[in-house]
C-alpha positions in Angstrom: -2.1 0.7 -30.1 1.3 0.0 -31.3 5.0 1.6 -30.0 5.1 5.1 -31.0 8.9 5.9 -32.7 9.9 9.0 -33.7 10.0 9.1 -37.6 13.4 11.6 -36.9 15.3 8.1 -35.1 14.6 6.1 -38.6 17.3 5.7 -41.2 17.6 7.5 -44.5 16.2 5.2 -46.5 13.2 4.1 -44.4 10.3 2.7 -45.9 8.1 -0.7 -46.0 9.9 -2.3 -48.9 8.4 -5.4 -48.3 5.6 -5.2 -51.0 3.3 -8.3 -50.3 0.7 -7.4 -53.3 3.7 -8.2 -55.5 5.5 -10.7 -53.6 2.5 -12.6 -53.7 2.2 -12.4 -57.6 5.8 -13.5 -57.8 5.1 -16.4 -56.5 1.8 -17.5 -58.3 3.3 -17.8 -61.4 4.8 -21.0 -63.0 7.9 -20.5 -64.9 9.4 -23.0 -67.6 11.9 -25.2 -67.1 14.2 -23.2 -69.3 13.6 -19.7 -67.2 14.6 -21.8 -64.3 18.0 -22.9 -65.7 18.4 -19.3 -67.3 18.3 -18.1 -63.8 20.4 -21.5 -62.8 23.2 -20.0 -65.4 23.3 -16.6 -63.6 23.9 -17.6 -59.9 26.8 -19.6 -61.5 28.4 -16.9 -62.9 27.9 -15.4 -59.0 25.9 -13.3 -60.1 22.8 -11.8 -57.0 19.3 -12.8 -58.3 16.4 -10.5 -58.4 13.1 -11.2 -56.7 11.6 -12.6 -60.2 14.6 -14.6 -60.6 14.6 -16.0 -57.2 10.5 -16.8 -57.6 11.9 -18.4 -60.9 13.8 -21.0 -58.5 10.7 -20.8 -55.7 8.7 -22.5 -58.4 10.2 -25.4 -59.3 9.3 -27.9 -58.3 10.2 -31.3 -60.7 12.4 -33.8 -58.9 14.9 -33.1 -62.0 14.4 -29.3 -61.9 15.1 -29.5 -57.7 18.1 -31.5 -58.3 19.9 -29.5 -60.9 19.4 -26.8 -58.1 21.0 -28.6 -55.7 23.7 -29.8 -57.8 24.4 -25.7 -58.7 24.5 -25.1 -55.0 27.0 -27.4 -54.4 29.0 -25.7 -57.0 28.5 -22.3 -56.4 29.6 -23.2 -52.1 32.6 -24.9 -53.4 33.8 -21.5 -56.1 32.7 -19.2 -53.0 34.0 -20.9 -49.8 35.6 -23.6 -50.7 35.7 -26.3 -48.2 35.7 -24.4 -45.1 33.5 -24.3 -42.5 33.4 -21.5 -40.2 32.6 -22.0 -36.6 31.2 -19.9 -33.0 29.1 -21.0 -30.2 26.4 -18.7 -28.9 26.5 -16.7 -25.5 23.3 -15.8 -23.8 23.1 -12.6 -21.6 20.2 -12.3 -20.3 16.4 -13.6 -20.8 14.8 -10.6 -19.3 12.3 -9.3 -22.3 9.6 -6.5 -22.5 8.1 -8.4 -25.6 5.7 -11.2 -25.6 6.4 -13.3 -28.7 4.1 -16.1 -28.6 7.3 -18.3 -29.9 9.4 -17.7 -27.9 10.2 -19.1 -24.1 11.5 -15.5 -23.2 8.6 -13.9 -23.7 7.7 -11.3 -20.8 4.1 -13.2 -19.8 6.2 -16.6 -19.6 5.8 -17.7 -16.0 8.0 -21.0 -16.7 10.9 -19.1 -17.8 13.6 -18.6 -14.8 15.2 -14.7 -15.5 18.8 -14.0 -14.9 21.2 -11.8 -16.4 24.9 -12.5 -16.2 27.4 -10.7 -13.7 30.6 -9.6 -15.1 31.7 -12.5 -12.6 29.3 -14.7 -14.4 30.0 -14.0 -18.2 33.8 -14.2 -17.0 33.1 -18.0 -16.3 31.7 -18.5 -19.6 33.3 -17.4 -21.3 37.1 -19.0 -19.4 34.3 -22.5 -20.1 34.3 -21.1 -24.1 37.6 -20.8 -24.6 39.1 -23.5 -22.8 37.0 -26.1 -25.1 39.1 -24.3 -27.7 36.6 -21.4 -29.1 37.6 -18.1 -30.7 34.2 -16.5 -31.9 30.7 -16.0 -30.0 27.7 -14.1 -30.6 26.2 -12.2 -27.7 22.5 -13.0 -27.1 20.2 -10.4 -25.1 16.3 -10.0 -24.3 15.4 -6.6 -25.1 15.2 -4.8 -22.1 16.1 -1.7 -21.2 18.5 -2.9 -18.6 20.3 -4.1 -21.7 21.1 -0.9 -23.0 24.0 0.4 -25.6 26.4 1.2 -22.8 25.4 -2.6 -21.1 25.9 -4.3 -24.0 29.4 -2.4 -25.2 30.5 -3.3 -21.7 30.1 -7.1 -22.0 31.6 -6.9 -25.3 34.5 -4.9 -23.9 34.8 -7.6 -20.5 34.7 -10.6 -23.5 37.0 -9.4 -25.4 39.6 -9.0 -22.1 39.2 -12.7 -21.0 42.2 -14.9 -21.6 42.2 -17.9 -20.3 45.5 -20.4 -21.1 46.2 -19.7 -25.3 43.1 -18.6 -25.8 40.8 -15.3 -26.1 37.6 -14.6 -27.9 39.0 -12.8 -30.8 35.4 -11.7 -32.7 32.4 -10.8 -31.1 28.9 -10.5 -32.5 25.6 -9.3 -31.4 22.0 -10.6 -31.4 20.3 -7.8 -30.0 17.8 -5.5 -30.0 17.6 -2.7 -32.8 18.8 1.1 -31.7 18.8 4.0 -32.9 21.8 5.8 -34.1 23.8 6.6 -31.2 22.8 3.7 -29.9 24.5 1.2 -32.3 27.3 3.9 -32.7 28.1 3.1 -28.9 27.8 -0.4 -29.9 30.4 -0.5 -32.7 32.5 1.6 -30.2 33.3 -1.3 -28.3 34.6 -3.0 -31.6 31.6 -5.9 -32.5 31.9 -7.5 -35.5 28.6 -8.0 -36.7 24.9 -6.7 -35.4 22.1 -9.3 -35.8 18.9 -8.3 -36.2 15.8 -11.4 -36.8 12.9 -9.6 -39.2 11.0 -13.1 -37.8 8.6 -12.9 -40.4 8.1 -10.7 -42.9 4.7 -10.8 -43.6 3.1 -8.0 -42.3 -0.5 -10.0 -40.7 1.7 -12.8 -39.4 4.1 -10.3 -37.5 1.0 -8.3 -35.6 -0.2 -11.4 -34.7 2.5 -12.9 -33.1 4.5 -10.0 -31.5 2.5 -7.9 -28.6 1.5 -4.0 -30.6 2.4 -2.7 -27.0 5.7 -3.6 -27.3 8.3 -1.9 -29.4 8.6 -5.1 -31.1 5.2 -4.7 -32.5 6.1 -1.9 -34.9 7.0 -3.6 -38.0 8.8 -0.5 -39.5 10.8 0.3 -36.8 12.7 -3.5 -36.7 13.0 -3.4 -40.8 14.6 -0.5 -40.4 17.2 -1.8 -37.7 19.5 -2.5 -39.9 19.2 0.4 -41.8 19.9 2.8 -39.2 22.9 0.3 -37.9 24.9 1.1 -41.3 24.3 4.5 -41.2 26.2 4.7 -37.6 29.3 2.2 -38.7 28.2 -1.1 -38.3 28.8 -2.0 -42.0 28.3 -5.8 -41.3 25.2 -7.1 -40.3 23.3 -9.8 -40.3 19.6 -10.9 -41.1 17.1 -13.5 -40.5 13.8 -15.0 -40.8 11.5 -17.7 -38.3 10.9 -20.3 -40.8 7.5 -21.8 -39.4 5.3 -18.5 -39.2 4.0 -18.3 -42.5 5.1 -19.4 -45.7 8.5 -20.6 -46.6 8.5 -19.4 -50.2 7.1 -16.0 -48.9 9.9 -16.2 -46.3 12.3 -16.3 -48.9 11.4 -13.6 -50.9 11.7 -11.1 -47.9 15.5 -11.9 -46.9 16.2 -11.5 -50.3 14.5 -8.3 -50.2 15.9 -7.4 -47.4 19.4 -7.9 -48.6 18.6 -6.1 -51.9 17.3 -3.1 -49.7 20.6 -2.7 -48.4 22.8 -3.0 -51.1 20.9 -0.4 -53.2 21.3 1.9 -50.3 24.2 1.2 -48.3 26.4 -0.5 -51.2 26.9 -4.1 -49.4 24.4 -6.9 -48.5 24.7 -8.5 -45.2 27.2 -10.2 -43.9 25.0 -13.2 -43.0 21.9 -14.3 -43.4 20.3 -17.2 -40.9 17.0 -19.1 -41.6 16.1 -20.9 -38.1 13.4 -22.9 -38.2 10.3 -23.1 -35.0 11.9 -25.0 -32.7 10.2 -26.6 -28.9 10.2 -23.4 -26.0 9.3 -23.8 -22.6 5.9 -22.0 -22.3 5.3 -22.1 -25.5 1.9 -23.9 -27.7 2.6 -22.3 -31.0 0.6 -24.3 -33.2 1.1 -23.5 -36.8 0.0 -24.5 -40.3 3.5 -23.4 -41.8 6.3 -25.9 -40.3 9.1 -26.4 -42.4 9.5 -30.1 -43.2 13.2 -31.3 -43.9 13.0 -31.4 -47.7 11.2 -27.5 -48.2 14.2 -26.3 -45.5 16.6 -28.0 -47.6 15.4 -26.3 -50.6 15.1 -23.6 -49.1 19.4 -23.2 -47.9 20.2 -24.2 -52.0 17.9 -21.0 -52.9 19.4 -18.4 -50.6 23.1 -19.4 -52.1 21.8 -19.2 -55.4 20.4 -15.6 -55.0 22.9 -14.4 -53.0 26.6 -15.7 -53.6 28.6 -14.2 -51.5 26.6 -12.8 -48.5 27.2 -16.1 -45.3 24.8 -18.5 -44.4 24.2 -19.3 -40.8 22.9 -23.0 -40.3 22.4 -23.0 -36.2 22.0 -25.4 -33.1 18.5 -25.1 -33.3 19.1 -27.8 -36.5 20.0 -31.6 -35.8 23.4 -32.9 -36.7 22.6 -34.9 -39.7 20.3 -32.0 -41.4 23.4 -30.0 -40.6 25.8 -32.3 -42.6 23.6 -32.3 -45.6 23.1 -28.7 -46.1 26.8 -28.0 -45.3 27.3 -29.5 -48.9 25.3 -26.7 -51.1 25.1 -24.0 -48.9 25.9 -23.3 -44.9 29.1 -21.7 -45.0 28.7 -20.8 -40.9 27.3 -23.0 -38.0 28.1 -23.1 -34.4 29.2 -25.9 -32.5 29.8 -27.3 -29.0 26.6 -24.6 -28.4 24.6 -24.2 -24.8 22.0 -21.6 -24.9 21.1 -21.7 -21.1 22.1 -18.5 -18.8 25.5 -20.0 -17.5 25.1 -23.4 -19.2 28.7 -23.4 -20.2 29.5 -24.1 -16.7 26.1 -25.0 -15.3 23.6 -26.9 -17.4 25.6 -30.4 -17.7 25.0 -33.0 -20.7 21.1 -32.4 -20.7 19.1 -29.7 -22.1 17.4 -27.1 -19.2 14.4 -25.8 -21.1 13.8 -23.2 -18.4 16.7 -21.7 -19.1 16.8 -21.4 -22.7 15.0 -19.6 -25.3 14.4 -23.1 -26.8 15.6 -26.4 -27.5 18.6 -27.5 -29.9 18.7 -30.2 -31.8 22.3 -30.7 -31.8 24.3 -30.4 -28.8 27.6 -32.4 -29.5 30.9 -31.2 -27.9 33.2 -28.8 -30.1 35.7 -31.8 -30.8 33.0 -34.1 -31.8 31.8 -31.6 -34.2 35.6 -30.7 -35.4 36.3 -34.3 -35.7 32.9 -35.3 -38.2 33.7 -31.8 -40.6 37.2 -33.0 -40.7 36.3 -36.4 -41.7 33.9 -34.8 -44.4 36.9 -33.2 -46.5 36.2 -29.7 -44.3 38.6 -27.2 -42.9 37.0 -25.7 -39.9 37.7 -22.1 -39.5 37.9 -19.9 -36.1 39.2 -16.8 -38.5 39.2 -13.4 -37.6 41.1 -11.6 -39.6 39.0 -10.1 -42.0 36.8 -7.7 -39.6 39.9 -7.4 -38.0 42.2 -6.1 -40.8 39.5 -3.7 -42.1 38.2 -6.3 -44.4 34.5 -5.9 -44.0 31.6 -4.2 -45.6 32.4 -2.6 -48.9 36.0 -3.1 -48.4 34.8 -7.4 -47.6 33.0 -7.3 -51.1 35.8 -5.4 -52.9 38.2 -8.7 -52.1 35.1 -11.8 -52.3 33.3 -10.7 -55.7 36.5 -11.0 -57.4 37.3 -14.6 -56.1 40.7 -13.4 -54.2 39.0 -14.1 -50.7 40.1 -17.3 -50.4 43.7 -16.8 -51.1 43.2 -15.5 -47.7 40.7 -17.8 -46.0 42.4 -21.2 -46.9 46.0 -20.1 -44.9 44.4 -17.9 -41.8 41.6 -21.3 -41.9 44.1 -23.7 -41.8 46.1 -21.6 -39.0 43.4 -21.5 -36.4 42.7 -25.2 -37.0 46.0 -25.9 -36.3 45.8 -23.7 -32.8 43.0 -25.5 -31.8 44.5 -29.2 -32.8 47.3 -28.6 -31.0 46.0 -26.5 -27.7 42.2 -28.0 -27.4 42.0 -31.4 -29.6 41.9 -34.9 -28.6 44.1 -37.1 -30.2 41.2 -39.0 -32.8 41.0 -35.4 -34.0 44.7 -34.2 -33.5 45.2 -36.8 -36.4 42.8 -35.8 -38.7 43.4 -32.6 -39.1 47.1 -33.0 -39.2 45.9 -35.1 -42.0 43.9 -32.5 -43.7 46.5 -29.8 -43.6 48.9 -31.9 -44.9 46.4 -32.4 -48.0 45.6 -29.1 -47.8 49.3 -27.6 -48.1 49.6 -30.6 -51.3 47.0 -28.9 -53.3 48.4 -25.4 -52.9 51.3 -24.3 -55.5 54.6 -23.2 -54.5 54.4 -19.1 -53.9 55.8 -17.2 -50.9 52.6 -16.8 -49.4 53.0 -20.7 -49.2 56.3 -20.7 -47.5 54.7 -18.0 -45.1 51.9 -20.0 -44.2 54.4 -23.2 -44.0 56.5 -21.5 -41.6 53.6 -19.8 -39.2 52.4 -23.9 -39.4 55.6 -24.7 -37.9 56.2 -22.0 -34.9 51.9 -22.9 -33.7 53.6 -26.5 -33.4 56.5 -25.8 -31.6 56.2 -22.3 -29.8 53.6 -20.7 -27.9 52.8 -18.1 -31.5 49.4 -18.1 -31.6 46.9 -15.7 -33.9 48.7 -15.1 -36.9 46.9 -13.8 -40.2 47.2 -12.9 -43.5 
């Protein structure tokens, strides 16, 4: 028997909006090249796509049409996000879990996993280590367990914000944790979190039931599907969705993500702040086999299609992927990555240079240090950004969309990205990275027209170089 839920604790919009027969019928259609190009043209006008239009892009198989999709995604990425890449790092707080998900090393039946929950002192030590490397943004990750209550999560968030090391502090704390009821979300929101992230894992009902134990809260499909609607009703207006690619047909999961984004937009007037699309990775004690594993080429296609389908939603490519794949998808879709990540409990101070599988949820594909990732981004012409201005100035949820949709956001994001980049260069970077970063800042300033905004930015950059002034944002 599945976990029972009180229907009164669901959101006002609660229903199972994943219509499988309809989605499958869309995937059976074959679109003409002219239809594909019409949908691409709509995307280039920065209009979100419908499920039917997204399915048209998914049906494109010819090399010529696929390349047109990539080209459009590259252009749309530049138009909406410029050349910025936002950086963050995860911090795992606890690996206790009552769920028994077949693909996860944290599942309750996995005897190989070393269970641990960070103490307040452990948490402070990990945050200090992150700050000393230059991090400014983090996402706290928790297993689903009664000990990780809303009050516990909120207290961890406050502890992270309170840590100061040198000139650094964490300026935005996001959360990846179990779905809550309305009061639980309100409790966590009061700690000033940024984005609340929940992955549906798979939108395919039968597969969902196969990989999630019905004897757990996560076994209830609707409770999880409705989780972020409840979060929005409780005041968390920045939310993140995601699917674990490799559990079922990647095309179906793309439609599931778009359906989820459209549902939130319809009922709460703003879609998800971010979408994640991790692929299955090896994990300690996991022997899951799947006939739906996603190769590199389909993976790149799904990223490009998501970029076209949801133009104003941030796309996150995590360090599950290799450095080579991440470098490719940043060009045509991805706007956020984690870097210098360690996902072992205590990994920022205790893990050394190799991964410890028995202490992490899954294996990472990219464990390069933050400075090495920064250097590569700069060499590729990106502005690595640690900006948190929009959240701290209230430009979130619907307010963020008011700024973002007309394209005005770039006028604030580029200056903020440059100032946070310079903080990193002055306080943490290797000499090689600092030299590359200073050259990029100079090029970016040369591209900016003369204006009061530019003059103020130049003055702020001077202050960062010559004084202890930090955290200057527009």
